[in-house]
N, C-alpha and C positions, 0 to 999 in steps of 0.2 A: 514151587520153582526148583528145578533139578540142580543139584550141585554135587560135585565130587567131595566126599567128606574130608579129603586131605588137601583140597584146593579151594580157595574162595576167590572168585573173580572180582577184581577191584572196580568200584563204582559201577556195578553191574546194572542196577535200576536206573541210574542216571544216563548211562549209555543207551539203554534200550529206549527210555523215554525220548531222548534227543534224536535218535535215528529216525523217529516218525515212521516206523516200519509199515509198508504197504504189503498186504498179503501176496500181490502179484509182482512185487518189485524185485530188483536185482541188487544184491548187497555183497560187500567184500569185507572179510575179516583178515587184514594183512598180517596179523600176528596171532595165529591160531592158538598156540600154547596148549593148555589142557582142554580147550574147547568150551569153556564156560560161557563166554559171550556168544560164541557161535551157536551153541545149543538153544539159547534163548531167542536169538534171531531166527533160526530155522523153525522153531516151534510156532512162530507167528506167520509163517509163509504157507500159502496154499498152492498157487501155481508159480510162485516165485522162485528164485535161485540164489544160492549163497556160494560164493567162491572163498575158499580158506586157504591162506598162504602161510607157510612157516619154513624157515631155513633149517630147522632141526628135524631130521628124519624121524627121530624117536617121537617127537610131538605129533607128527603127521600119523604115525602108526597108532599111538594111544588115543588121540582125539578122533581118529577115523572109526575106531570101535565104538566110541561114545556117540558118534553122530550117525552110525550106520542105520538106525531106524528111519532116518529121513530120506534114505535111498538117493535118487537122482536129483533131489533138490540141492544137495550139497556136493560140491566138487573140491577135492583136495589137491593142492599144488605145492610141490617142494620148490621153494624159491625164496628170494630176499624181498621184503616188503618195499624196498627201494625201487624195485622193478614192477610194482603193482600196475602202473599204466600199461606197461609193455605186456605183462601177463594177460590183462584183460584184452588187449589187441590180439594176442595169439589165440585166445579163445573165441574170437569173433564177437566180442561184447563191446558195443559202441559206447555205452554209458551205464553208470551205476546209480541207484537211488540212495545209496549210503555207503560210507566206508568207515571202518573202525581200526585204529592202530593203537594197541596197548604196548608201550615201549619198554616195559619192565621185564626183567629176567623172570622166567617162569619158575614156579615152585620146584618142579623136579630138577631143574638145572642147579638150583641152590642146594636142594636136599640130597641129591645123589652125589656122594663124595667123589667118585671117580671122574666127574666132569671138571673138577678143579676150580669151580666158581667160589667155593666157600672157604673163608679163612678160619672156620671152626673144625675142619676135619682134614686128615692127611690124604693127599691125593697128588697125582702127577700135575705138573703145571701145564694145564691145557686151555680151558676157558673158551673153547670154540663153540659157538652156537650151532654151526654146521660142521659136523665131525668128518664130512666127506673130504675135507681138504682145507688148505689155507694156513695162515699164520697161527702159531700157538703161543701161549703165555711164556713157555720156556724159551722160545726164540727172542721174545721181547726182552725178557729179564736178562738173558745170557749173551745176547749178540748186539743189542742196540747201544749206541754211543751214549756217553755221559750226558751230553747236551740233549739228545733226543729223550732219554729216560726222564731227565729232570723236567723237560717241558711237559710231557704227558702227565707227570705226577702233579705238577702245578696247574696245568690247564684243565685236565680232565678230572682230576681228583680234588683240586682245590686244597692240596696238601701243603700246609705251612712248613713242614719239615722236609720238603721235597729234596733239597740239596743234601741234607744229612743222610736221608734214606738212600738216595742215588749213590752217594759216596760209599755207604756201607755195602751196597749190592756189588759195586765194582771191586771193592777190597776183597769181598768173599769170592767172587768169581775168578779173581786173579789166581787163586789157589785151586778151586774146583768149582764147576757149574752149580748153580742153584737148582736143585732137582725137584723139590716138592713144595706144596702149599705151606706146610708147617715150618719148613726150613726158611721160606721167605718171610713168614710171620715173625720168626725169631730174629731175623736180620732187621726187620722193621722195628721191632721192640728195642733192639740194642742201639738203634740210631736215635731214638726219640728221647727228649728230656723228660725228667720226672713229671713235670706238670702236664705234659701232653699225655702221658701214660695214666694219669689220673682222671682224664676226661671220661664222660659217660659212655661214649661209643667206643667200639673196638678199635685199637690203634692201627690195624691193618685195613680198615674199611675203606678209606679213601684211596689207598694204594691199589687195592684189589679192584676198586671201581675204575680207576684210571687204566689199569692194564687190560681189563675186560673191554672197555670202550675201544682201546687201541687195536686189540686183537680182532674185534668184529667190525671195526670201522663204523661204529654206531652212529656217530654224529654225521658222517658223510651220508649214511643211509637215510637218516631223517631228512637231511637237506635235500637229497635227490627226491625223496617221496613228496615233500612239500612242493618241490618245483614242478612235478609232473602229474601226481595223482589227482589233484583237484580238477584238472582238465577233463578227466573221465567221469566227472559227476554230471548227472542230468540236472536240468534246471530245477531248483527246489531240493535237490539232493543234499544230504548232510555229511559233513566230515567231522568225525569224533576222534580226538587224539589224546591219549593219557600219557603224561610224562611223569618222571620220578625224580628228576633233579634239575637245577637251574639251567644247565647247559642244554638239555633237551628242550625244556619249556621255551627258552629264548629262541631257538630255531623255529619251533612251531609257531610261536607268537609273531615273529618277524615274517614268516611265510604267509600267514593269514593277512597281516597288515599290509604286506606288499601288494596283495590282490584286492585289498579293501581300500586302501588309502595311498596308492602308488603314484598318484599324480605329482609330477615334479614342477608344474607351473607355479610361478610367484603367487602368493595369496591374493595379491591385488589384481591379478589378471581377470578380466570379465568373463572369459571362456577358456576351456582347456585346450591347449594346442599341442601338448606333448604326446597325444595319442593314447593315454591311459584308458583302459576299459575295466571297470570294476567286475570281478568275477566271483568274489566271496564277500559275505557280510557275517560278522560275528553275531552269534545268538545271545551271548552274554558278554559284558564289558570285561569282567573278571573271570578267571577259571573257576570251575566247579570243584569243590573240595569234598573229601569224604566226611561223613558225619562222625561225631564222637562215638556213636554206637558201632559204626563200621570199623573204626580204628581199634576199639576194644575187642571186637570180634576177629579182626585181622590186622595185627600190628604192621604188616608189610604195606598197608595202604596209607600209612601216616604221611608220606611225602608226595602222594599222587595228586596230580592236577589234571583236570579234563577241560580241554578247549573244544568248542563246537562252532563250526561255521557252516553256512548254507550257500550253495551255488546260486548265483543271481543271473 
């Protein structure tokens, strides 16, 4: 099984198994990243086709080199996974036999300091997955209101010290803008009580997560994808979505449930009159989790959850 030595695809075997890949099928990898999942899908195709989407042009370039041996079987598209259905339409593809969405931040985005995703290295406050334009972390930290900052830290980061951190950011930026990741980390540290600083996880983890989600509108993208992408699955086609925190998983779970159990008729009603038509069914009641061996091999997989549904 081919792998980049510096990158390990999360829940790789489980995804490939649950996609039920047909050699002549059409598949979509909506979050290409380093191309690990795509490589394994493409290697199982004969006359089939794989569409790979990523909003990061660097990912398109790097994964493109990795997938080059598959030639015309693989088509790379610079775009947002939230637009997966529209992208398939633009390519003249009526339906796919399987779709995969890995919602995690890719390893290069975390490891390359200049991207600004990591709280472990000095870098400009950027955090954009698509560097061709759009909102930056600098703008969020230095221009958003107290109410808005506090809300994203609480809602997106589930940060208990949200108000303290927001107040510290506003106090700092009243004198000068917050310029770098490490400057922000020190502000966060200064705002947190001693007990919070003694926790096992890095004190800036939740705040950086919240800002990244806001910069890239990640939750909105997931909701848009769950609302439209399943309609482009062929009957029997599989939807595989890997999430990494409860906010993501909640949207994915709700999206599947709405298509599986969306009937609004009273339970005592003899027949359905609300017009609901089931379009998805869950393959497993609970999400698929990484094995202990995978977590030991790749600690970034620790919080991963894979949900799988089939088009009916």
